[in-house]
N, C-alpha and C positions, 0 to 999 in steps of 0.2 A: 924633391924636397925631403929633408931629413926630419923625422918626427921630433927631434930634440929642439927644433926651432919653432914649434907651434906656440902661438900666442892665444890666450883664452878668448880674446875678442874675435878671433877668426873661426871659432867653433860653431857648428850648426846648433840652433836652439833645440831642435828635435834630435834626441839621442836614440840610436837603434839598440833596443834591449835584447840581449842574446841569451837570456835564461832559457827560452824554449829550445835553443840550439843544443842544450844539454840533454834533451830528450826525456826529461822526467818532470812530473808534477803538473804538467799543463795539458794532459790528455794526449790524444793521438797527434802525431806530427810527421812531417815529411822533410827530411834534410834538403832535398832538391828544391822544394818550394821556398825554404828559408834562404837557400843560396840564391835563388832567383830574386827574392826580395832584397837581399843584401846588394846584389849587383844593380838592381833598379834604384835603390836608395843612393848609391854612389852617383848615378846619373842625375839624381835630384839635388845633389850637393851635400848630402849627409856625410859628415866626416868624424862623428863622435860615436863610438861604439862602447857599450857597457856589458861586462861579463863578470864572472867570479870564479874562483878556483873550485868552489863547491858545486857549481851548476854542472850536473852530470858527472861529478867527481873528476873534473879536468876535461871532460869531453867538449864542453862549450868553448873553452879556450883553444883547444887543439883544432876543432872543426873551424872556428873563426879564422885561425891562422891559415889553414889550408885553403879556405874559400877566398880569402883576400889575396893570398899569394904575395908577390912583391909590393902590392898596394898597401900592405900593412905598415910599411915604413912611412907612408904619407898620411896616415890617419891617427887620430887621437883615441887610443884604446885605454879604457879604464877597466881594471879588474880589482878584485877584493880578496882578502885573506883574513885569517884569524879564527878559522873553524877547522878542526881536525875531524876525521871520520874513520869509521871502521866498516868495511864492507860486510854485508850479510846476504842471505838468500833473498831477503825482501828489501825494504828501505834501509839505506845505510844509517848507522848510528852516528850522529854528529854531536859535537859539543864545542863551545867557545874555547879557544886556546890562544891566549895572547902572550905566551912565553916568548921572550926575544928570540930564542933559538928556533922556535917554530915559525915565527914571522920571517926570519932570515931564510929558512929553508923554503917557505911558501913562496916568497918572492922569487927565489932562484928557480923553483919548479915552474912557476908561471912564466918566467922568462923563457924557459926551455919549451913549454907548450906553445907559447905565442910566437916563438922564434924571433925574439927581439933582444937587443942588447940593453935596452932601457925601456921601462914601462912608463908611458906618459902620465898616468894617474893610478895611484894605488890607495885603496881604501882599507881601513879596518872595518870589517863587515858588520860586526855587532860589538857594542861595549860590554864590559864585565863590571857590574856594579859592586862586585865583591872583592875587587883587588885595586891596588894602586897601578894605574896604567902608564905611569911615567916611563918605566923601562921599555915598554912597548914602543912608545913614540920616540924614545932615544934611539932605539934600533932603526926605526924608519928614517930618522934624521941621518944616521950613519949611512944607511943604504942610499939615501938621496945624495949625500956627499960623495959616495962612491960612483954615482951616476947610474945606479941600477933602477932608480925611480926618479921621476921628474917633479911630480906634484903629489902631495899627501892629502888624503881625504878621510872623512869620518862618515860612516853610514849608520843610521838609526841612533845617533847620539842625541841626548837632550842638551839643553843649554849649558848646564853646569859641567857636564862631561866634555862638551866642546871647548868650553873655557879652559878646563884643566889641560886638555890636549894642546891647545893653542899657546899655553905657557911654555911648553916643552919645545915645540917646533911649529913653524908656520903651517896652518891648515888652510888649504886653498878651496876645498870643496866639502859641502855637507849634503849627503843624500838622505832624504826623508820622504815618507809617504804624504802626498798632498793630492786631494781631488775635490771636486765641487760638492761632494756629499759630506765630507768631513771638514771642509773648510781649510783656511790657512793656518799655519803654526802661530804660536803666540807672537805678539808684537815685540816682546822683549827679544825673542830669538831673531826675528827679522831685523831688528835694529842692530843687534850685535853683529850679525853677518854683514850688514851694510857697512858698519863702522870699521870692521876688521877685514873687509874685502874677501869674505868667504862666499864663494859661489854656491847658491842653492840649486840642487838637482832634485827635481820632484820625481818620485816613482809611484807606482800604483795609481796613476792618473786616471785610469778608467775603472778603478775600484774592482780589480780582478775580473773585469769583464761585465760587471753589473751595468756600467754606463755604456756598454755597446748596444743595449736594448735587445739582446738576443735571448735573455733568460727570464723565466717567470717562476711562479710557485710550483709548476709541474716539471721543471728542469731537473734532470738526474745526472750525476757525475760518477764516472768509474773511479776505482781506487787509485788509478794512476794520475788522477787530476786532483790537485790540492783543494779545489772548491768543494770536494766531498767532505773536507775536514774544516773548512774555514767557517768561523762564527757568522760572518756576514751572509753566508748562504744557508745557514741553519734554519730549520722550520720556524723557530721562535723569533728570528730576526728578519726573515725574508719578507713578511707582510709589511713591516715598517719601512724596509728599504725600497720595496716596490711602490709604496705610497710616495716616498721621496722622489723616486724615479719618474712617477707619473707627472708630478709638478714640474720637474726639470724638463721632461719631454715637452710639456705644454709651453714652457719658456723658450725652448729651442725652436719649436715650430713657429712661435711668434716672431722669431728672428729669421725665419726661413732656413734654418739649419737642422741637420740631423743631431741626435743626442750626442753622438761622438764628436762632431764638429763643435757643438756648443760647449761640451765638457773640456775639450782641448783648448779652445779659444779662451776659456776662463783662466787656464794656466798660462798660455802663451802671452796673453795681454796684461798679465800682472808683472810689473817691473821688479818686484821683489824676488821673483823666481827667474833664474837665468837659463835653466835647461829643464827639459822634461823627457823622461824615458818612457817609451812605449815598447812593450814586448811584442815582437813581430814573428808571425808564423807563415805569412804568405805575402805576395805582392799586393794583393787587394788591401791588406791592412795598412801597408806603408802609404799606399795611394790615399786612403781615407785620412790618415793622420797628417800627411803633408798638405792635403787640401785645407785642413783647419788652420794651418800655419800661414797659408798664402792667400786665402780669400778674405774679403772684407766682411 
């Protein structure tokens, strides 16, 4: 099967998130364990993979391509661009860059790293509220006409920004953070996406791990883990979030579910959300996540 023939209706609702494959910002990781999880997810029928050029500064894309091998042609791979970076001895310096020339080069670089002739889905990773983004999406439209990308998506865009982009070229996917702790996006956004056939892809569905039930007020994170910097894990917010988590855990137990299953079912059972990304570091995580999709 050639990936150019993919239809959205055939995609798995569970999306394999490949940010940990970049090797940064999520603590310790093992590439072999992620590879095992990817191979197991294929056996389960997962066919939608999500990455970005900035994850590991290209490493996530190249590692994903190597792990998938020739199977990459049979899968729906989404990547993102619109961020430029400068390597340093510590964390790379990144900034939003939506210049058309940068987008063109980013798409070509991702094609090379993924070893594809055409990227099934390409997102603009972050909007820039300070510029007119029309030229950015005109470039994406041109790249789509050239066959280098097949579907265009927006990530982290609000409703007005999505509307502006959709005036330039057809937007097929919107990726935004959604989880049971923060609730659904506005009804206006949901209605617009339904009317204009924009597929909603939820990310951060386990609230950066809070909804895994593994962390409490005593949890500590190293500098290579973004949770050491996230506001939701800060001392001032942790108490409130743990109180929310306690109530959600009680609700999940009443259903005979784990907190992970309960949180994911909340996503999977909502018809306004077409897909959900879970960042995966090992086989056990994909097993847990898939169980929430398949059990009553």
